[in-house]
Backbone of each chain as nested JSON, in Angstrom:
{
  "chains": [
    {"id": "A", "residues": [
      {"number": 1, "name": "MET", "atoms": {"N": [11.959, -25.575, 5.353], "CA": [11.023, -24.488, 5.007], "C": [9.547, -24.883, 5.206]}},
      {"number": 2, "name": "ALA", "atoms": {"N": [9.209, -26.192, 4.97], "CA": [7.858, -26.684, 5.331], "C": [7.588, -26.485, 6.777]}},
      {"number": 3, "name": "GLU", "atoms": {"N": [8.64, -26.662, 7.585], "CA": [8.425, -26.48, 9.105], "C": [8.128, -25.065, 9.42]}},
      {"number": 4, "name": "LEU", "atoms": {"N": [8.878, -24.232, 8.739], "CA": [8.573, -22.78, 8.926], "C": [7.2, -22.355, 8.461]}},
      {"number": 5, "name": "ARG", "atoms": {"N": [6.764, -22.918, 7.344], "CA": [5.465, -22.513, 6.895], "C": [4.305, -22.887, 7.815]}},
      {"number": 6, "name": "LYS", "atoms": {"N": [4.497, -23.963, 8.571], "CA": [3.491, -24.374, 9.482], "C": [3.169, -23.384, 10.505]}},
      {"number": 7, "name": "GLN", "atoms": {"N": [4.243, -22.437, 10.849], "CA": [4.089, -21.432, 11.821], "C": [3.222, -20.242, 11.41]}},
      {"number": 8, "name": "ILE", "atoms": {"N": [3.049, -20.162, 9.971], "CA": [2.299, -19.003, 9.444], "C": [1.219, -19.581, 8.459]}},
      {"number": 9, "name": "PRO", "atoms": {"N": [0.253, -20.268, 8.953], "CA": [-0.712, -20.878, 8.124], "C": [-1.496, -19.9, 7.207]}},
      {"number": 10, "name": "GLY", "atoms": {"N": [-1.565, -18.69, 7.662], "CA": [-2.379, -17.699, 6.94], "C": [-1.701, -17.196, 5.758]}},
      {"number": 11, "name": "TRP", "atoms": {"N": [-0.435, -17.494, 5.432], "CA": [0.327, -16.976, 4.426], "C": [0.333, -17.942, 3.259]}},
      {"number": 12, "name": "ALA", "atoms": {"N": [0.289, -17.396, 1.98], "CA": [0.339, -18.293, 0.824], "C": [1.678, -18.126, 0.162]}},
      {"number": 13, "name": "LEU", "atoms": {"N": [2.139, -19.146, -0.494], "CA": [3.348, -19.028, -1.29], "C": [2.982, -18.347, -2.524]}},
      {"number": 14, "name": "ASP", "atoms": {"N": [3.641, -17.307, -2.889], "CA": [3.397, -16.656, -4.179], "C": [4.545, -16.919, -5.203]}},
      {"number": 15, "name": "GLY", "atoms": {"N": [4.292, -17.924, -5.963], "CA": [5.379, -18.22, -7.0], "C": [6.51, -18.852, -6.438]}},
      {"number": 16, "name": "ASP", "atoms": {"N": [6.453, -19.491, -5.251], "CA": [7.585, -20.066, -4.469], "C": [8.706, -19.092, -4.186]}},
      {"number": 17, "name": "ARG", "atoms": {"N": [8.429, -17.865, -4.549], "CA": [9.586, -16.853, -4.275], "C": [9.106, -15.836, -3.259]}},
      {"number": 18, "name": "ALA", "atoms": {"N": [7.947, -15.843, -2.794], "CA": [7.448, -14.769, -1.871], "C": [6.362, -15.381, -0.986]}},
      {"number": 19, "name": "LEU", "atoms": {"N": [6.112, -14.736, 0.114], "CA": [4.997, -15.103, 1.006], "C": [3.955, -13.882, 0.921]}},
      {"number": 20, "name": "ARG", "atoms": {"N": [2.668, -14.217, 0.987], "CA": [1.694, -13.183, 0.782], "C": [0.53, -13.48, 1.611]}},
      {"number": 21, "name": "ARG", "atoms": {"N": [-0.004, -12.428, 2.325], "CA": [-1.238, -12.515, 3.08], "C": [-2.029, -11.245, 2.997]}},
      {"number": 22, "name": "GLU", "atoms": {"N": [-3.423, -11.447, 2.88], "CA": [-4.328, -10.337, 2.927], "C": [-5.064, -10.311, 4.238]}},
      {"number": 23, "name": "PHE", "atoms": {"N": [-5.413, -9.15, 4.73], "CA": [-6.182, -9.01, 5.896], "C": [-7.375, -8.139, 5.596]}},
      {"number": 24, "name": "ALA", "atoms": {"N": [-8.522, -8.547, 6.051], "CA": [-9.761, -7.826, 5.653], "C": [-10.176, -6.96, 7.015]}},
      {"number": 25, "name": "PHE", "atoms": {"N": [-10.76, -5.798, 6.777], "CA": [-11.176, -4.902, 7.857], "C": [-12.634, -4.29, 7.433]}},
      {"number": 26, "name": "ASP", "atoms": {"N": [-13.186, -3.788, 8.425], "CA": [-14.588, -3.076, 8.236], "C": [-14.481, -1.718, 7.772]}},
      {"number": 27, "name": "ASP", "atoms": {"N": [-13.202, -1.151, 7.669], "CA": [-13.089, 0.227, 7.195], "C": [-11.675, 0.539, 6.792]}},
      {"number": 28, "name": "PHE", "atoms": {"N": [-11.342, 1.755, 6.61], "CA": [-10.064, 2.106, 6.184], "C": [-9.146, 2.2, 7.403]}},
      {"number": 29, "name": "ASN", "atoms": {"N": [-9.748, 2.754, 8.385], "CA": [-8.941, 3.03, 9.635], "C": [-8.155, 1.849, 10.09]}},
      {"number": 30, "name": "GLY", "atoms": {"N": [-8.825, 0.619, 10.183], "CA": [-8.277, -0.528, 10.681], "C": [-7.154, -1.013, 9.743]}},
      {"number": 31, "name": "ALA", "atoms": {"N": [-7.457, -0.95, 8.431], "CA": [-6.481, -1.459, 7.463], "C": [-5.111, -0.438, 7.48]}},
      {"number": 32, "name": "PHE", "atoms": {"N": [-5.328, 0.781, 7.57], "CA": [-4.209, 1.675, 7.701], "C": [-3.463, 1.433, 9.08]}},
      {"number": 33, "name": "GLY", "atoms": {"N": [-4.187, 1.144, 10.036], "CA": [-3.52, 0.955, 11.355], "C": [-2.594, -0.21, 11.239]}},
      {"number": 34, "name": "LEU", "atoms": {"N": [-2.937, -1.303, 10.684], "CA": [-2.033, -2.407, 10.505], "C": [-0.887, -2.07, 9.599]}},
      {"number": 35, "name": "VAL", "atoms": {"N": [-1.131, -1.348, 8.509], "CA": [-0.051, -0.913, 7.583], "C": [0.903, -0.085, 8.268]}},
      {"number": 36, "name": "ALA", "atoms": {"N": [0.437, 0.8, 9.163], "CA": [1.391, 1.677, 9.9], "C": [2.302, 0.906, 10.914]}},
      {"number": 37, "name": "ARG", "atoms": {"N": [1.653, -0.076, 11.559], "CA": [2.342, -0.838, 12.546], "C": [3.466, -1.686, 11.784]}},
      {"number": 38, "name": "VAL", "atoms": {"N": [3.065, -2.162, 10.656], "CA": [3.986, -3.073, 9.826], "C": [5.117, -2.184, 9.331]}},
      {"number": 39, "name": "ALA", "atoms": {"N": [4.788, -0.927, 8.871], "CA": [5.813, 0.037, 8.378], "C": [6.891, 0.282, 9.442]}},
      {"number": 40, "name": "LEU", "atoms": {"N": [6.478, 0.474, 10.623], "CA": [7.371, 0.793, 11.752], "C": [8.276, -0.416, 11.94]}},
      {"number": 41, "name": "LEU", "atoms": {"N": [7.641, -1.624, 11.936], "CA": [8.318, -2.941, 12.117], "C": [9.42, -3.074, 10.999]}},
      {"number": 42, "name": "ALA", "atoms": {"N": [8.927, -2.806, 9.784], "CA": [9.791, -2.992, 8.609], "C": [11.044, -2.209, 8.652]}},
      {"number": 43, "name": "GLU", "atoms": {"N": [10.782, -0.926, 9.006], "CA": [11.885, 0.023, 9.089], "C": [12.861, -0.413, 10.209]}},
      {"number": 44, "name": "ALA", "atoms": {"N": [12.299, -0.793, 11.343], "CA": [13.188, -1.18, 12.437], "C": [14.111, -2.393, 12.065]}},
      {"number": 45, "name": "GLU", "atoms": {"N": [13.55, -3.291, 11.211], "CA": [14.19, -4.57, 10.927], "C": [14.899, -4.454, 9.652]}},
      {"number": 46, "name": "SER", "atoms": {"N": [14.856, -3.314, 8.918], "CA": [15.357, -3.144, 7.484], "C": [14.938, -4.281, 6.654]}},
      {"number": 47, "name": "HIS", "atoms": {"N": [13.722, -4.697, 6.778], "CA": [13.172, -5.7, 5.844], "C": [11.78, -5.317, 5.488]}},
      {"number": 48, "name": "HIS", "atoms": {"N": [11.631, -4.798, 4.277], "CA": [10.394, -4.039, 3.847], "C": [9.595, -4.913, 2.869]}},
      {"number": 49, "name": "PRO", "atoms": {"N": [8.354, -5.26, 3.285], "CA": [7.468, -5.998, 2.377], "C": [6.889, -4.976, 1.342]}},
      {"number": 50, "name": "GLU", "atoms": {"N": [6.321, -5.533, 0.285], "CA": [5.384, -4.842, -0.554], "C": [4.117, -4.693, 0.171]}},
      {"number": 51, "name": "ILE", "atoms": {"N": [3.417, -3.564, 0.185], "CA": [2.255, -3.388, 0.851], "C": [1.059, -2.837, -0.049]}},
      {"number": 52, "name": "GLU", "atoms": {"N": [-0.056, -3.452, 0.028], "CA": [-1.245, -2.931, -0.695], "C": [-2.228, -2.461, 0.333]}},
      {"number": 53, "name": "LEU", "atoms": {"N": [-2.895, -1.306, 0.161], "CA": [-3.759, -0.761, 1.127], "C": [-4.949, -0.146, 0.422]}},
      {"number": 54, "name": "GLU", "atoms": {"N": [-6.128, -0.498, 0.784], "CA": [-7.398, 0.175, 0.32], "C": [-8.441, 0.118, 1.364]}},
      {"number": 55, "name": "TRP", "atoms": {"N": [-9.583, 0.67, 1.186], "CA": [-10.61, 0.564, 2.143], "C": [-10.994, -0.885, 2.345]}},
      {"number": 56, "name": "GLY", "atoms": {"N": [-10.867, -1.358, 3.677], "CA": [-11.267, -2.618, 4.091], "C": [-10.239, -3.756, 3.808]}},
      {"number": 57, "name": "ARG", "atoms": {"N": [-8.975, -3.342, 3.392], "CA": [-8.084, -4.388, 3.008], "C": [-6.594, -4.004, 3.086]}},
      {"number": 58, "name": "ALA", "atoms": {"N": [-5.824, -4.871, 3.704], "CA": [-4.395, -4.617, 3.652], "C": [-3.632, -5.904, 3.216]}},
      {"number": 59, "name": "ALA", "atoms": {"N": [-2.702, -5.866, 2.351], "CA": [-1.964, -7.046, 1.919], "C": [-0.468, -6.836, 2.037]}},
      {"number": 60, "name": "PHE", "atoms": {"N": [0.286, -7.907, 2.268], "CA": [1.662, -7.843, 2.501], "C": [2.363, -8.925, 1.695]}},
      {"number": 61, "name": "ARG", "atoms": {"N": [3.449, -8.685, 1.056], "CA": [4.185, -9.634, 0.294], "C": [5.684, -9.44, 0.649]}},
      {"number": 62, "name": "THR", "atoms": {"N": [6.286, -10.511, 1.028], "CA": [7.621, -10.466, 1.525], "C": [8.594, -11.514, 0.81]}},
      {"number": 63, "name": "TRP", "atoms": {"N": [9.736, -10.976, 0.373], "CA": [10.764, -11.913, -0.038], "C": [12.065, -11.203, 0.099]}},
      {"number": 64, "name": "THR", "atoms": {"N": [13.222, -11.937, -0.008], "CA": [14.415, -11.376, 0.302], "C": [15.238, -11.062, -1.083]}},
      {"number": 65, "name": "HIS", "atoms": {"N": [15.53, -9.783, -1.283], "CA": [16.061, -9.375, -2.537], "C": [17.529, -9.951, -2.726]}},
      {"number": 66, "name": "THR", "atoms": {"N": [18.147, -10.083, -1.652], "CA": [19.624, -10.583, -1.895], "C": [19.658, -12.001, -2.403]}},
      {"number": 67, "name": "VAL", "atoms": {"N": [18.58, -12.805, -2.104], "CA": [18.559, -14.218, -2.688], "C": [17.457, -14.353, -3.752]}},
      {"number": 68, "name": "SER", "atoms": {"N": [16.769, -13.218, -4.08], "CA": [15.668, -13.362, -5.045], "C": [14.665, -14.393, -4.718]}},
      {"number": 69, "name": "GLY", "atoms": {"N": [14.503, -14.602, -3.416], "CA": [13.483, -15.628, -2.977], "C": [13.352, -15.478, -1.499]}},
      {"number": 70, "name": "LEU", "atoms": {"N": [12.908, -16.628, -0.855], "CA": [12.564, -16.593, 0.489], "C": [13.773, -16.993, 1.381]}},
      {"number": 71, "name": "SER", "atoms": {"N": [13.833, -16.231, 2.435], "CA": [14.874, -16.539, 3.499], "C": [14.073, -16.685, 4.856]}},
      {"number": 72, "name": "ARG", "atoms": {"N": [14.842, -17.062, 5.825], "CA": [14.3, -17.215, 7.081], "C": [13.673, -15.874, 7.581]}},
      {"number": 73, "name": "ASN", "atoms": {"N": [14.245, -14.803, 7.213], "CA": [13.796, -13.403, 7.646], "C": [12.3, -13.177, 7.1]}},
      {"number": 74, "name": "ASP", "atoms": {"N": [11.935, -13.823, 6.005], "CA": [10.625, -13.631, 5.533], "C": [9.557, -14.31, 6.408]}},
      {"number": 75, "name": "PHE", "atoms": {"N": [9.89, -15.491, 6.87], "CA": [8.991, -16.183, 7.803], "C": [8.882, -15.443, 9.196]}},
      {"number": 76, "name": "ILE", "atoms": {"N": [10.01, -14.966, 9.619], "CA": [9.925, -14.234, 10.893], "C": [9.082, -12.868, 10.723]}},
      {"number": 77, "name": "LEU", "atoms": {"N": [9.28, -12.202, 9.542], "CA": [8.461, -11.008, 9.334], "C": [7.006, -11.372, 9.262]}},
      {"number": 78, "name": "ALA", "atoms": {"N": [6.728, -12.482, 8.506], "CA": [5.316, -12.932, 8.433], "C": [4.685, -13.126, 9.737]}},
      {"number": 79, "name": "ALA", "atoms": {"N": [5.412, -13.907, 10.586], "CA": [4.961, -14.259, 11.979], "C": [4.681, -12.914, 12.811]}},
      {"number": 80, "name": "LYS", "atoms": {"N": [5.519, -11.998, 12.533], "CA": [5.489, -10.725, 13.302], "C": [4.342, -9.92, 12.83]}},
      {"number": 81, "name": "ILE", "atoms": {"N": [4.077, -9.947, 11.517], "CA": [2.922, -9.192, 11.039], "C": [1.555, -9.856, 11.583]}},
      {"number": 82, "name": "ASP", "atoms": {"N": [1.545, -11.219, 11.626], "CA": [0.455, -11.878, 12.241], "C": [0.121, -11.452, 13.658]}},
      {"number": 83, "name": "LEU", "atoms": {"N": [1.163, -11.282, 14.484], "CA": [1.095, -10.805, 15.859], "C": [0.553, -9.401, 15.901]}},
      {"number": 84, "name": "LEU", "atoms": {"N": [1.058, -8.502, 14.983], "CA": [0.623, -7.125, 14.855], "C": [-0.945, -7.076, 14.575]}},
      {"number": 85, "name": "ALA", "atoms": {"N": [-1.33, -8.018, 13.705], "CA": [-2.755, -8.052, 13.182], "C": [-3.703, -8.437, 14.375]}},
      {"number": 86, "name": "GLU", "atoms": {"N": [-3.095, -9.279, 15.285], "CA": [-3.957, -9.839, 16.442], "C": [-4.05, -8.742, 17.515]}},
      {"number": 87, "name": "SER", "atoms": {"N": [-3.099, -7.76, 17.53], "CA": [-3.035, -6.871, 18.67], "C": [-4.012, -5.71, 18.514]}}
    ]},
    {"id": "B", "residues": [
      {"number": 1, "name": "MET", "atoms": {"N": [-13.516, 17.145, -18.651], "CA": [-12.575, 16.239, -18.004], "C": [-11.146, 16.446, -18.578]}},
      {"number": 2, "name": "ALA", "atoms": {"N": [-10.999, 16.792, -19.775], "CA": [-9.717, 17.146, -20.359], "C": [-9.118, 18.344, -19.607]}},
      {"number": 3, "name": "GLU", "atoms": {"N": [-10.025, 19.228, -19.383], "CA": [-9.586, 20.494, -18.522], "C": [-9.049, 20.032, -17.184]}},
      {"number": 4, "name": "LEU", "atoms": {"N": [-9.794, 19.183, -16.502], "CA": [-9.356, 18.67, -15.246], "C": [-8.051, 18.006, -15.294]}},
      {"number": 5, "name": "ARG", "atoms": {"N": [-7.808, 17.215, -16.318], "CA": [-6.642, 16.451, -16.48], "C": [-5.348, 17.367, -16.494]}},
      {"number": 6, "name": "LYS", "atoms": {"N": [-5.545, 18.497, -17.143], "CA": [-4.441, 19.423, -17.329], "C": [-3.834, 19.937, -16.007]}},
      {"number": 7, "name": "GLN", "atoms": {"N": [-4.717, 19.836, -14.954], "CA": [-4.219, 20.278, -13.628], "C": [-3.364, 19.277, -12.943]}},
      {"number": 8, "name": "ILE", "atoms": {"N": [-3.425, 18.088, -13.496], "CA": [-2.647, 16.982, -12.728], "C": [-1.925, 16.122, -13.798]}},
      {"number": 9, "name": "PRO", "atoms": {"N": [-0.915, 16.822, -14.423], "CA": [-0.121, 16.167, -15.454], "C": [0.634, 14.944, -15.125]}},
      {"number": 10, "name": "GLY", "atoms": {"N": [0.873, 14.741, -13.803], "CA": [1.661, 13.567, -13.358], "C": [0.838, 12.287, -13.345]}},
      {"number": 11, "name": "TRP", "atoms": {"N": [-0.487, 12.477, -13.524], "CA": [-1.312, 11.403, -13.414], "C": [-1.782, 10.654, -14.681]}},
      {"number": 12, "name": "ALA", "atoms": {"N": [-1.787, 9.333, -14.724], "CA": [-2.124, 8.717, -15.973], "C": [-3.533, 8.144, -15.885]}},
      {"number": 13, "name": "LEU", "atoms": {"N": [-4.198, 8.156, -16.998], "CA": [-5.541, 7.475, -17.001], "C": [-5.247, 5.983, -17.024]}},
      {"number": 14, "name": "ASP", "atoms": {"N": [-5.946, 5.237, -16.139], "CA": [-5.792, 3.776, -15.966], "C": [-7.161, 3.19, -16.541]}},
      {"number": 15, "name": "GLY", "atoms": {"N": [-7.21, 2.812, -17.736], "CA": [-8.353, 2.205, -18.377], "C": [-9.51, 3.07, -18.496]}},
      {"number": 16, "name": "ASP", "atoms": {"N": [-9.159, 4.345, -18.541], "CA": [-10.342, 5.397, -18.628], "C": [-11.234, 5.465, -17.398]}},
      {"number": 17, "name": "ARG", "atoms": {"N": [-10.948, 4.654, -16.346], "CA": [-11.829, 4.515, -15.29], "C": [-11.189, 4.859, -13.987]}},
      {"number": 18, "name": "ALA", "atoms": {"N": [-9.928, 5.179, -14.0], "CA": [-9.221, 5.438, -12.739], "C": [-7.941, 6.409, -13.074]}},
      {"number": 19, "name": "LEU", "atoms": {"N": [-7.534, 7.147, -12.203], "CA": [-6.337, 7.877, -12.264], "C": [-5.145, 7.197, -11.382]}},
      {"number": 20, "name": "ARG", "atoms": {"N": [-4.037, 7.258, -11.883], "CA": [-2.952, 6.569, -11.202], "C": [-1.566, 7.303, -11.294]}},
      {"number": 21, "name": "ARG", "atoms": {"N": [-0.984, 7.373, -10.288], "CA": [0.408, 8.012, -10.181], "C": [1.286, 7.352, -9.227]}},
      {"number": 22, "name": "GLU", "atoms": {"N": [2.699, 7.224, -9.651], "CA": [3.629, 6.606, -8.717], "C": [4.604, 7.696, -8.346]}},
      {"number": 23, "name": "PHE", "atoms": {"N": [5.071, 7.618, -7.201], "CA": [6.179, 8.471, -6.66], "C": [7.345, 7.774, -6.251]}},
      {"number": 24, "name": "ALA", "atoms": {"N": [8.496, 8.181, -6.582], "CA": [9.724, 7.467, -6.239], "C": [10.4, 8.214, -5.064]}},
      {"number": 25, "name": "PHE", "atoms": {"N": [11.091, 7.379, -4.261], "CA": [11.748, 7.834, -3.059], "C": [13.115, 7.269, -2.963]}},
      {"number": 26, "name": "ASP", "atoms": {"N": [13.987, 7.776, -2.041], "CA": [15.278, 7.181, -1.862], "C": [15.316, 6.178, -0.694]}},
      {"number": 27, "name": "ASP", "atoms": {"N": [14.221, 6.013, -0.094], "CA": [14.096, 5.094, 1.073], "C": [12.663, 4.626, 1.323]}},
      {"number": 28, "name": "PHE", "atoms": {"N": [12.427, 3.898, 2.409], "CA": [11.137, 3.527, 2.702], "C": [10.379, 4.613, 3.501]}},
      {"number": 29, "name": "ASN", "atoms": {"N": [11.172, 5.309, 4.284], "CA": [10.692, 6.353, 5.221], "C": [9.916, 7.362, 4.419]}},
      {"number": 30, "name": "GLY", "atoms": {"N": [10.5, 7.894, 3.352], "CA": [9.855, 8.857, 2.53], "C": [8.536, 8.371, 1.869]}},
      {"number": 31, "name": "ALA", "atoms": {"N": [8.617, 7.181, 1.36], "CA": [7.419, 6.55, 0.739], "C": [6.28, 6.37, 1.774]}},
      {"number": 32, "name": "PHE", "atoms": {"N": [6.743, 5.839, 2.991], "CA": [5.576, 5.718, 4.01], "C": [5.088, 7.037, 4.406]}},
      {"number": 33, "name": "GLY", "atoms": {"N": [5.94, 8.076, 4.481], "CA": [5.479, 9.387, 4.923], "C": [4.398, 9.9, 3.945]}},
      {"number": 34, "name": "LEU", "atoms": {"N": [4.495, 9.784, 2.662], "CA": [3.585, 10.283, 1.77], "C": [2.207, 9.332, 1.887]}},
      {"number": 35, "name": "VAL", "atoms": {"N": [2.418, 8.131, 2.077], "CA": [1.196, 7.197, 2.199], "C": [0.461, 7.597, 3.484]}},
      {"number": 36, "name": "ALA", "atoms": {"N": [1.182, 7.923, 4.655], "CA": [0.465, 8.256, 5.799], "C": [-0.283, 9.591, 5.679]}},
      {"number": 37, "name": "ARG", "atoms": {"N": [0.344, 10.584, 5.042], "CA": [-0.373, 11.828, 4.81], "C": [-1.601, 11.624, 3.918]}},
      {"number": 38, "name": "VAL", "atoms": {"N": [-1.427, 10.771, 2.895], "CA": [-2.574, 10.567, 1.936], "C": [-3.724, 9.825, 2.843]}},
      {"number": 39, "name": "ALA", "atoms": {"N": [-3.271, 8.894, 3.648], "CA": [-4.226, 8.149, 4.412], "C": [-5.15, 9.099, 5.213]}},
      {"number": 40, "name": "LEU", "atoms": {"N": [-4.506, 10.013, 5.866], "CA": [-5.245, 10.901, 6.718], "C": [-6.163, 11.718, 5.925]}},
      {"number": 41, "name": "LEU", "atoms": {"N": [-5.68, 12.198, 4.739], "CA": [-6.562, 12.999, 3.86], "C": [-7.634, 12.196, 3.283]}},
      {"number": 42, "name": "ALA", "atoms": {"N": [-7.365, 10.974, 2.92], "CA": [-8.435, 10.046, 2.401], "C": [-9.549, 9.863, 3.431]}},
      {"number": 43, "name": "GLU", "atoms": {"N": [-9.108, 9.558, 4.627], "CA": [-10.065, 9.418, 5.765], "C": [-10.996, 10.685, 5.953]}},
      {"number": 44, "name": "ALA", "atoms": {"N": [-10.236, 11.803, 6.084], "CA": [-11.035, 13.044, 6.258], "C": [-11.963, 13.396, 5.179]}},
      {"number": 45, "name": "GLU", "atoms": {"N": [-11.633, 12.948, 3.907], "CA": [-12.57, 13.293, 2.792], "C": [-13.462, 12.086, 2.456]}},
      {"number": 46, "name": "SER", "atoms": {"N": [-13.327, 10.965, 3.259], "CA": [-14.104, 9.833, 2.881], "C": [-13.979, 9.392, 1.437]}},
      {"number": 47, "name": "HIS", "atoms": {"N": [-12.805, 9.485, 0.851], "CA": [-12.555, 9.103, -0.428], "C": [-11.134, 8.371, -0.467]}},
      {"number": 48, "name": "HIS", "atoms": {"N": [-11.232, 7.162, -0.67], "CA": [-10.006, 6.377, -0.29], "C": [-9.45, 5.743, -1.625]}},
      {"number": 49, "name": "PRO", "atoms": {"N": [-8.201, 6.104, -1.94], "CA": [-7.643, 5.49, -3.112], "C": [-7.01, 4.12, -2.806]}},
      {"number": 50, "name": "GLU", "atoms": {"N": [-6.686, 3.287, -3.889], "CA": [-5.895, 2.176, -3.605], "C": [-4.426, 2.637, -3.455]}},
      {"number": 51, "name": "ILE", "atoms": {"N": [-3.726, 2.053, -2.613], "CA": [-2.353, 2.478, -2.271], "C": [-1.416, 1.222, -2.373]}},
      {"number": 52, "name": "GLU", "atoms": {"N": [-0.25, 1.464, -3.06], "CA": [0.774, 0.473, -3.168], "C": [2.033, 1.089, -2.474]}},
      {"number": 53, "name": "LEU", "atoms": {"N": [2.671, 0.401, -1.648], "CA": [3.802, 0.902, -0.864], "C": [4.914, -0.126, -0.753]}},
      {"number": 54, "name": "GLU", "atoms": {"N": [6.092, 0.324, -1.196], "CA": [7.273, -0.551, -0.988], "C": [8.472, 0.329, -0.84]}},
      {"number": 55, "name": "TRP", "atoms": {"N": [9.668, -0.242, -0.516], "CA": [10.848, 0.571, -0.33], "C": [11.113, 1.34, -1.634]}},
      {"number": 56, "name": "GLY", "atoms": {"N": [11.137, 2.68, -1.438], "CA": [11.459, 3.633, -2.585], "C": [10.244, 3.944, -3.439]}},
      {"number": 57, "name": "ARG", "atoms": {"N": [9.064, 3.502, -3.151], "CA": [7.976, 3.687, -4.047], "C": [6.642, 3.716, -3.417]}},
      {"number": 58, "name": "ALA", "atoms": {"N": [5.779, 4.758, -3.755], "CA": [4.37, 4.814, -3.306], "C": [3.528, 5.032, -4.556]}},
      {"number": 59, "name": "ALA", "atoms": {"N": [2.356, 4.43, -4.774], "CA": [1.511, 4.66, -5.877], "C": [0.075, 4.765, -5.375]}},
      {"number": 60, "name": "PHE", "atoms": {"N": [-0.699, 5.516, -6.136], "CA": [-2.037, 5.724, -5.698], "C": [-2.933, 5.576, -6.954]}},
      {"number": 61, "name": "ARG", "atoms": {"N": [-4.16, 5.047, -6.761], "CA": [-5.139, 4.827, -7.88], "C": [-6.392, 5.244, -7.314]}},
      {"number": 62, "name": "THR", "atoms": {"N": [-7.052, 6.172, -7.954], "CA": [-8.384, 6.67, -7.511], "C": [-9.442, 6.601, -8.534]}},
      {"number": 63, "name": "TRP", "atoms": {"N": [-10.582, 6.202, -8.061], "CA": [-11.826, 6.187, -8.863], "C": [-13.01, 6.306, -7.941]}},
      {"number": 64, "name": "THR", "atoms": {"N": [-14.158, 6.563, -8.487], "CA": [-15.325, 6.688, -7.713], "C": [-16.229, 5.459, -7.877]}},
      {"number": 65, "name": "HIS", "atoms": {"N": [-16.469, 4.804, -6.731], "CA": [-17.166, 3.515, -6.775], "C": [-18.641, 3.726, -7.164]}},
      {"number": 66, "name": "THR", "atoms": {"N": [-19.178, 4.785, -6.783], "CA": [-20.659, 4.948, -6.96], "C": [-20.957, 5.134, -8.489]}},
      {"number": 67, "name": "VAL", "atoms": {"N": [-19.885, 5.608, -9.247], "CA": [-20.166, 5.775, -10.758], "C": [-19.303, 4.683, -11.46]}},
      {"number": 68, "name": "SER", "atoms": {"N": [-18.544, 3.875, -10.826], "CA": [-17.612, 2.907, -11.415], "C": [-16.643, 3.63, -12.475]}},
      {"number": 69, "name": "GLY", "atoms": {"N": [-16.294, 4.74, -12.039], "CA": [-15.436, 5.526, -12.897], "C": [-14.89, 6.753, -12.289]}},
      {"number": 70, "name": "LEU", "atoms": {"N": [-14.491, 7.744, -13.068], "CA": [-14.024, 8.942, -12.626], "C": [-14.975, 10.033, -12.306]}},
      {"number": 71, "name": "SER", "atoms": {"N": [-14.888, 10.71, -11.23], "CA": [-15.722, 11.872, -10.91], "C": [-14.827, 13.067, -10.585]}},
      {"number": 72, "name": "ARG", "atoms": {"N": [-15.389, 14.237, -10.449], "CA": [-14.637, 15.45, -10.079], "C": [-13.734, 15.066, -8.825]}},
      {"number": 73, "name": "ASN", "atoms": {"N": [-14.388, 14.316, -7.796], "CA": [-13.663, 14.085, -6.556], "C": [-12.335, 13.447, -6.798]}},
      {"number": 74, "name": "ASP", "atoms": {"N": [-12.15, 12.67, -7.881], "CA": [-10.913, 11.91, -8.07], "C": [-9.797, 12.924, -8.527]}},
      {"number": 75, "name": "PHE", "atoms": {"N": [-10.244, 13.889, -9.423], "CA": [-9.247, 14.945, -9.801], "C": [-8.874, 15.812, -8.62]}},
      {"number": 76, "name": "ILE", "atoms": {"N": [-9.756, 16.036, -7.674], "CA": [-9.491, 16.915, -6.591], "C": [-8.487, 16.097, -5.639]}},
      {"number": 77, "name": "LEU", "atoms": {"N": [-8.752, 14.789, -5.416], "CA": [-7.977, 13.98, -4.596], "C": [-6.486, 13.912, -5.251]}},
      {"number": 78, "name": "ALA", "atoms": {"N": [-6.395, 13.757, -6.543], "CA": [-5.124, 13.672, -7.246], "C": [-4.345, 14.955, -6.993]}},
      {"number": 79, "name": "ALA", "atoms": {"N": [-5.02, 16.11, -7.184], "CA": [-4.338, 17.376, -7.039], "C": [-3.826, 17.481, -5.531]}},
      {"number": 80, "name": "LYS", "atoms": {"N": [-4.615, 17.104, -4.571], "CA": [-4.211, 17.156, -3.178], "C": [-3.086, 16.219, -2.801]}},
      {"number": 81, "name": "ILE", "atoms": {"N": [-3.083, 15.171, -3.498], "CA": [-1.961, 14.188, -3.353], "C": [-0.676, 14.786, -3.816]}},
      {"number": 82, "name": "ASP", "atoms": {"N": [-0.799, 15.393, -5.044], "CA": [0.394, 16.125, -5.581], "C": [0.915, 17.18, -4.579]}},
      {"number": 83, "name": "LEU", "atoms": {"N": [-0.002, 17.954, -3.903], "CA": [0.47, 18.946, -2.966], "C": [1.131, 18.328, -1.782]}},
      {"number": 84, "name": "LEU", "atoms": {"N": [0.646, 17.233, -1.338], "CA": [1.205, 16.476, -0.086], "C": [2.624, 15.987, -0.549]}},
      {"number": 85, "name": "ALA", "atoms": {"N": [2.789, 15.558, -1.749], "CA": [4.067, 15.022, -2.226], "C": [5.146, 16.117, -2.283]}},
      {"number": 86, "name": "GLU", "atoms": {"N": [4.666, 17.36, -2.507], "CA": [5.565, 18.477, -2.629], "C": [5.934, 18.978, -1.236]}},
      {"number": 87, "name": "SER", "atoms": {"N": [5.197, 18.687, -0.259], "CA": [5.389, 19.362, 1.057], "C": [6.393, 18.657, 1.862]}}
    ]}
  ]
}
């Protein structure tokens, strides 16, 4: 898991059971844009993070309900959210 | 303000300084649908609530930054969100 974490340096461990990252924006439009892209990804992969959205900020928290903690899927989702945030 | 609150019975006062309401859904699609509609409304009215979104749940919290509390605009936004949730 330490190896997986190196791939997503922007994400923090949240109580050892979830990964969390916040993204800052200059407006609401940008923050909602990322949330919308993540929503489509989440639906396509059937792996849905918790999402917070407000003016200038979007945050995501992912964990795997079936194991009540982190699985490989959470790291993959985190990496894909990073890619969406760069695009 | 008591009169305004009667118009939006589904909303709770959050520390006397904000209005908050949660909506439950059977899936992620429905929850994101409401969030997307509220996002477009918020952008059009330049009044942006805090939004929480996860599988089966969307929540909104609104207050007015310029007065650090509730204004008439928050009650109007709450009522409009209720209408979007019914549509």
